[in-house]
N, C-alpha and C positions, 0 to 999 in steps of 0.2 A: 503492499499500500504506499503511494507516496502522494505528494501535495502535487496537483496538477488542476488545468481548466480545460473543458470541452464548449467549443461555443461556434457561435456565427456571429457576422455582423455586417453593416453596410458595405464593408471593402469585400466580402466573400460571398454574400447571398442576394439577390434581388427579393425585392419587397413581397412578392407572392410567397417565397420561401419562408422568409422572418415572419410574416403573419401566422404562418401554420404552427410554428416553434415557439411563438409568444405565449408568455403565463400572465393572465388577468392579474390584478393586485388581489383580487376576491378570492382566486384559486392558489396564489403562490405559498400560504403558509400550508397547505395540504399536501402541496407538491414537494416541497423541501421535506416534509416529513415523510412521505413516501419512497423518496429517493433514498433516504438512510434507511427506513423501515424494511424495504425491499432488498436491501443489501447490497444496492450497487457502489454504495460509498457509505464510509464511517463517519465522515463531517460533509457538509455540504451547505453552500449559499449558490441561490440562483438570482442572477441579475436579468431583468428582462425589461427592454424600454421600446421604443418603436425601431431604434438603429441596431440593437443588440441583444441576444440570448446567450447568456455564460453560466456555465455551472462550475464554481471553483470547490472542488472537492479534497478529499484525502482518499483516494481509492485507484482502481484500475480506470483507464480512459476508455478503453474497449468496452467494460460492461455500463459505464456512464453513459457513452454515446448509444448503445443498444437500448438503454433505459431511457432516453430522450426520446428517440426515434418511436419507441412503442408507445409512450406517454401521449405524446402529442399525435398519435396514429400516422405516422409518416414512416414510409417503407425505407428501411436503415441505408439501402444501397443508392435510393435516391437521394439521400440526406447526405452521404459521404463526401461527395465532392466539394460541398461548401463549409464542412466542418472543420474545424482547426482546433488541434489537441497539443497541449504545451507541458513541458515537463518541469520540475520543481523551478529551477533556476529562471527558466523563461516566464513561469506563471507568475513569481515574485515580481519581475519586472513588467509584465502586463498590468498586473492590479493597479502598480504604481502610476502608469501611465494612463490606464483608465481613469483613475482617481482625478490626475492632474488636467484631464481633458486634452491630453496629447494625443489619444486615439479617436477622439470624436469626429464626427462629421465637419462640426464648426470648431475649427481649433481651439483649443482654450475654453470652452464653455463651461460654466460652473454647475448646471444642472445635473450632470452626470453623477457629481461626489455626492449629492443628497441623495439620488437614486440608489448608490452604491449603499450609503449609510442604511437607507431604509431596508434594503435586502439583507443587509448583516442583521439588524434589529430582528425582522422576521426569523432568521437562522437562529438567533439566541433565544427566542419566544419559543421557539420548536425542539430547541435544545440539540440542534444540529451544529452549532458553532462551539467548538471544546478546545482541547488543548493545542492543536495545531494552528485551526484557522483563526482562532480569536488573537494571537498575537500577531498573525499575518495582517489582519484589517485593522490593527489597532495602529501598526507601524505605518499601513497604508494612509490612513487619515493623517497620520502625522506628517508623513512626506508630502501629501497635497497641501497641507496648510503651509508648510516651510516652503514649498515651490512655488505657491501663489502669493505668498508675502514678500519672497524675495526676488521674483521675476515679474515681467509686465505679459505673460502669457494670457492672462484673461482680461487685460485691462482695454486693449483698444477695439474699437466696433467694427466688426464683421459681416454684418448685417444692414441693411437698410432699417429695418426696424429698431433694433438697438440703435443705432447711428442717430435716428430720430430722437430718441430719448436725450441721447450725449448732447446735440445740439441744443434742444431746448434749454437743459441744464447749464449750457454756457451762457444763455441769455437772462434765464429767470434764476434766482437763488433756489427756491425749492419748488418741484413740481406739487407736491401737496397743497400747495397754495392757489394753485390754479384752475381756469376752466378751460377744458379742451373740447374742440369740435372735429368731428369726424364726418367727412362730407364723401358719402359712399359707403356700402356695406360689403364689398368684396373681398376678396382673400387677402390682398395687402392691407385694406384697412383694419381686417380682424388682428393680423400679425401686428400691426402697429398699435393697435388699441391693447393688445393682451399686454405689450410693454409697458406703456403707459400706467393701463391699470395698476400693474404691478408697484408702482410708485405712488397709487391712492391719491390722484388728484381730486380736488374740491368737487369737482362735476366733470362729468363726460355725456356729450351728446353726439348721438347718430342720426345725422340728417340723410336720408335715401328717397328716391322716387316712391318706393314701395314702404308704408310704415310698418306692417307686418315684418318684413325683414328687418328693419331697423330694430323693432323692438326684439326680435330673436336675439341680435348682436349683443344689444343693451343685457339681456338676461343672460348671454354667456360670460360678460365681463364680471357679472358679480361684484361689480361698485355702484357708486351713485352715478348711473348713466341713465339717460331718457331718448326717446326717439323723438324724430322731428320729420317734417318734408323738406326736400328742396325749395319749394317754395316760401318756406317760412325765413331762408336765409337772409332776406333783406332786413326782417326785424329782430334777428336774434344773433347776426353777427357781431354786433358790440359787445356782447356779454363775455367772450372768449380771448382768452390770451394766447391760445395755441390754436392752429387751424389746420388739419391735415386732410388734403382732399385725393382720392384716387378713383374715378369714376371712368365709364365708358363713353362719355358723351364727345361727340363730335366737335362743339363748341364750348369756349370758355363759360363756366358756371358762375364764377366769381368777378367782377369787373372792376375797374379802377375807381369807378363812382361810388360803386357799392361798398368797398373798403374806405374811401374818404369820408363818407358819411359815418361808417362804423367809428372811424377814428375821435370825429368830432364828438361824438356820444360818450366815446371814451376819455375823454379830454386829453387824446392823443398819448395814453397808456401804449409801450411797445407791445408789436404783436408778433408772433413768431409763426408763419405761413409755409407749409410745405407742401408742393406739388407734386406727387408721384406720378400723376397721369400723363398719357403718351396718345394722344394729343394734350396739350395744357388744358386744365380745369381754370388755372388763376391767370388773369391776363398778364403778360409779359411786364406792361407798364405800371403794374403794381410795385415792381421792383424800385421805382423811381421816388416812391412816397416815403417822405420822411417816417420814423417809427415803425416801419414794417421791414421785418427780416425775412425775404422771400428766399427759398432754397426750391432747387428743382431737382428731378431726379439724376441730372447729370453731376450737379454737385454732392448728391449722397452717394453716387458711385464712387467719385474722386476719394471720399471719406474712407469709404468700405475699401477701395482698395488700398490705402495709404494704412489703414487699420489691419488688413491681412499680412502686409510686410511686415508691421512691428511686431504682430503676432509670431510670424514665422522665425523673426530673429530672436524673438525672446524664448520660442519654444527650443531653440539650439541649447541656450544656457539651460532651460528647464531638463533637455535630455541628459547632459553632463551630471546635474543633479541626482536625478533618477538614477542614473548608472553607479553612482557612489554610493548612494542609500540602498540599493539591491546588493553591492558588496557587502556592505556593513550589515545589512540583515542575514546574509547567505553565512559570514561569518558568526553571527551571533546564533544563527540556528545549529552550524555545526559544534559550536562550543556546549550548546544545550544537551545536543546528542551524546556527549561524553560524559555527562553529569553521574548517570546511574553506573558507568565503569568507575568512575572516582569513588563515588560512595562505597562500591564494592570493594574497592581496594582498601579504602581506610577501615572498612570492617574486618577485612581480613587482618590487616595490622593489627587492629584493636584485638583481635581474638588471639594473636600470636604475643602481644603485650601482656594480656591477662593470665595466658599459660605458664610464661616464664616468670612472671611475677609471684603466682601461686607457689611454684616449685621453689622460689627463692625464700617466700615467707616460711615454708616447712623446713627447709634448711636451717634457717636461723631459729626457730623454734627448737630444733634438735640441739642447738649450741655450736652449729659450724661458724667460724668465725666470719664476721662480717666481710671482708677482705675477699675472701675464698667464695663468698655467696656471690659478690658484685662480680668478680671474674666470671663465674659460671653463668651468671645471668646475662651478662653481656654476650659470651660466646654463643648460649643457646637464640638468643634474640638474632643476632646476626645470623645464624646459619637457618632458623626459620624465615627472616625476611628474604634471604638470597637462596632459599633453596629452589624455588619455582624458576626465577630465572636462570640459574645455572644449570638444573637439571635439563631445561628445555634448549638451551644452547648446546649442552652437551648431546641429546640427542640428534640435534639437527645436524652434527659433524661438518658445520661450516659449510654446508649445502643452501642456507637460506640467509643470503647476504642482507636482504631486507631486514630481517631477525637481529642481525647483528649490529645493524646501522641503527635499529630502533633501540637497542639494550646500550648501545654507547651512549646515544643521545639523553636516555632517561638518565641514566645515571653519570652523564657530563664526563664521559671517559674519552680521552683522545682515539682518532680512527685506528683501526688495527696495524695500519702500516707505519704509524709513528711510535708505536710502543715496543 
């Protein structure tokens, strides 16, 4: 039984395969419990996200892969080309890289660390995380924290949605004090709105041609969000500090005159406007208005490209840190494996000490001179402690140079050729 990870991710398997192997959060506790109860692994953690399903285990990788295929109802041969199985050293490195966001579709993204912590928590609750996996993941979380605090691997924006929030934060001191208006209710608006919602703005409004579609998105966001119609824009635009627009309109929806009227009602408080539509939703002339910060999709792509370059550079430093931490953990793990042998060696030495001490006490009780007793004690103790190594060396007849070298190293003796 050894430490291993069996899994697939966005780099090795298409979506239709990943979907078949995914574990919903509701079934994950039972699944990880079954993995151990069925005897496929001694310890286990199952990490399942939209981009990966990975089983971190103490066990045989072949049995684990077979269990995964059977549990998910997928033919093992069909699954085999998409799976990766890693040995002990590579599993440690992989766990560290995953937690640091170095193996993610979006380099450096922080969500995976929380997902991994949740997976470990489930394993702990199901008592499938014990002697071996517990120290691995405690070290994994420690490494992720150090890498993220010591490098910029997760700082620069690498998506337009994330960059949108970053740009707003450059203009306004706090998102939670702002009113945010989204024009449109499509996929891009939903993604950007989700990032803003995480910052808990004072008010979010979704304006759309279809009120039910706007209402649906508001309910998904789960914050202070309300729907509106596009026809309401002239009357409500002045309420918002941030305006993000992305529709399929062929003509601009927000014109220069509408924005000028809104600014007068706002007493010229600044407005951050982001036009992610192609063709544009906001007239280009709006950029000429004082107190309006208008950015287009081209501006955001420049920011995203710059962010990706910065993360790639930071990732190189993070990879070096991971390699160092892997080596430290492997050394610690090897030292830990020798603990039982050290304990047994000390117990044997203690038994030998007690035996010769009992003989010495008997000799003293009989009136044997103390000097003679001490001499016998020292000889007996030396003989007992050296009997096993000398006997083993004699039996080897010099045919085991590794054994000779090991004994020389243990007793700090010079090499045979120097004696």
